[in-house]
C-alpha positions in Angstrom: -95.9 -159.9 140.8 -98.2 -157.3 139.3 -97.8 -155.8 135.9 -98.0 -152.0 136.3 -100.5 -151.7 133.4 -102.9 -153.6 135.7 -102.6 -151.4 138.8 -106.0 -150.2 140.0 -106.9 -147.6 142.7 -106.6 -149.2 146.1 -103.9 -151.7 145.0 -100.9 -151.8 147.4 -97.5 -152.7 146.1 -93.8 -152.6 147.1 -91.3 -150.6 145.0 -87.8 -149.6 145.8 -88.2 -150.6 149.5 -91.4 -148.5 150.0 -95.0 -149.6 150.3 -97.4 -147.6 148.1 -101.1 -147.6 147.6 -102.3 -146.7 144.1 -104.6 -143.7 143.9 -104.9 -143.4 140.1 -103.0 -144.5 136.9 -102.5 -142.8 133.5 -101.5 -145.0 130.5 -99.7 -143.0 127.8 -99.0 -144.8 124.5 -97.6 -143.1 121.4 -96.6 -144.6 118.1 -92.9 -143.8 118.4 -92.2 -145.2 121.9 -93.1 -147.7 124.6 -96.1 -147.1 126.8 -95.5 -144.9 129.9 -97.5 -145.7 133.0 -97.8 -142.8 135.5 -99.1 -144.0 138.9 -100.3 -141.5 141.5 -99.5 -143.2 144.8 -99.5 -142.7 148.6 -96.5 -143.9 150.6 -98.1 -145.9 153.4 -95.2 -145.4 155.7 -94.8 -141.6 155.4 -98.2 -140.6 154.1 -96.7 -138.6 151.2 -98.4 -138.5 147.8 -96.3 -138.5 144.7 -96.2 -139.8 141.1 -94.1 -142.8 140.1 -93.4 -143.4 136.4 -93.0 -146.9 134.9 -92.5 -148.4 131.4 -95.4 -150.5 130.2 -94.9 -154.1 131.1 -92.7 -153.4 134.3 -93.6 -155.6 137.3 -93.9 -154.7 141.0 -94.3 -156.9 144.0 -97.8 -156.9 145.4 -97.9 -155.9 149.1 -100.1 -158.0 151.3 -101.7 -155.4 153.6 -103.4 -156.8 156.7 -106.3 -154.9 158.3 -107.4 -155.6 161.9 -110.3 -154.1 163.7 -109.2 -152.5 166.9 -110.7 -150.3 169.6 -109.0 -147.0 170.8 -108.5 -147.3 174.5 -106.6 -144.3 175.9 -103.8 -141.8 175.4 -100.4 -142.9 176.9 -98.7 -139.5 176.5 -96.4 -140.1 173.5 -98.5 -142.9 172.1 -102.1 -144.1 171.8 -103.2 -147.6 173.0 -105.4 -149.8 170.8 -106.9 -153.2 171.6 -107.7 -156.0 169.1 -111.4 -156.7 169.4 -110.9 -160.4 168.8 -107.8 -161.4 170.7 -107.7 -158.5 173.3 -104.0 -157.9 172.4 -102.9 -154.3 172.9 -100.6 -152.2 170.7 -99.2 -148.7 170.9 -98.9 -146.3 168.0 -96.9 -143.0 168.3 -99.0 -139.8 168.2 -96.7 -138.3 165.6 -97.9 -140.9 163.1 -101.5 -140.1 163.6 -101.7 -136.2 163.4 -104.9 -136.0 161.3 -106.6 -139.0 162.9 -106.2 -137.6 166.4 -108.9 -135.0 165.6 -111.5 -137.8 165.3 -110.5 -140.4 167.8 -112.6 -140.8 171.0 -112.1 -143.6 173.6 -113.9 -146.9 172.8 -114.2 -146.0 169.1 -113.5 -148.7 166.6 -111.0 -148.2 163.8 -108.9 -150.4 161.4 -105.1 -150.8 161.9 -103.2 -151.6 158.7 -100.0 -153.7 158.9 -97.5 -155.0 156.5 -95.4 -158.0 157.6 -96.0 -157.0 161.3 -95.1 -153.3 160.7 -97.9 -151.0 161.7 -98.5 -148.5 158.9 -101.3 -146.5 160.3 -105.1 -146.6 161.0 -108.2 -146.2 158.9 -111.0 -144.2 160.4 -114.7 -144.8 159.7 -116.1 -142.4 157.1 -118.0 -140.5 159.7 -117.7 -140.2 163.5 -120.0 -138.8 166.2 -118.4 -136.1 168.4 -119.7 -133.8 171.1 -119.6 -130.0 170.9 -117.9 -128.7 174.0 -117.8 -125.0 173.0 -120.0 -123.1 170.5 -120.2 -119.4 169.8 -123.6 -117.7 170.4 -125.6 -117.0 167.3 -126.2 -113.4 166.4 -129.8 -112.5 165.9 -130.6 -111.5 162.3 -127.5 -113.2 160.9 -129.5 -115.6 158.8 -129.7 -113.9 155.4 -127.5 -116.6 154.0 -126.3 -120.0 155.2 -124.5 -118.5 158.2 -122.0 -120.6 160.1 -120.3 -120.2 163.5 -117.3 -121.7 165.1 -117.5 -124.7 167.4 -114.9 -126.9 169.3 -115.4 -130.6 169.5 -114.4 -133.0 172.3 -111.2 -133.9 170.6 -110.2 -130.2 170.2 -111.0 -130.0 166.5 -112.5 -126.7 165.5 -115.2 -126.6 162.8 -117.8 -124.3 161.3 -121.4 -125.4 162.1 -124.9 -123.9 161.5 -126.2 -121.3 163.9 -128.7 -123.7 165.6 -125.9 -126.0 167.0 -125.5 -125.6 170.8 -122.9 -126.8 173.3 -123.4 -130.5 174.4 -124.9 -131.7 171.1 -123.6 -134.7 169.3 -122.6 -134.1 165.6 -121.7 -136.3 162.7 -118.3 -135.3 161.3 -116.7 -136.5 158.0 -113.2 -137.9 158.7 -112.1 -137.2 155.0 -112.3 -133.4 155.3 -113.2 -132.8 158.9 -116.5 -131.0 158.1 -119.9 -131.0 159.7 -122.4 -133.5 158.2 -125.3 -133.3 160.5 -126.7 -133.9 164.0 -126.3 -137.4 165.5 
């Protein structure tokens, strides 16, 4: 059991049948009443972010989240197939649970699968991934007075803004946190 006053960002806990990951906490203590602990959390099953309020001293059950390194193999239609890099076991995860992550997955890429008591909660992508530009607009001559950008489409179908010098076929480094261009690979 964890006392809610001690929750730190990144701590996973179970509360009312849900599994949450702490994003931030605010402790509010006034002279006339007990401490109130507001915890900004992410529901690891649904991905929703919300605030949960506790009274100081309340306890929650710590969730033992297991992370396994896996390799993305291929798209099975309704699901994606991943393989454990140690045991070579394969698992399938529904595409509907990985909407954002689909924009940055390429075959043979390594990711982390997070599980709780055998239940697959989702995946954790690397901070940055390398993806190929499959389509890029032509740069307009004289369009360089400011930091001009143009549209490009990556191999996963993700559309981003890139500098004018980027051409089709180049490998780019993309941030998985916000989906933006970071540089050439």
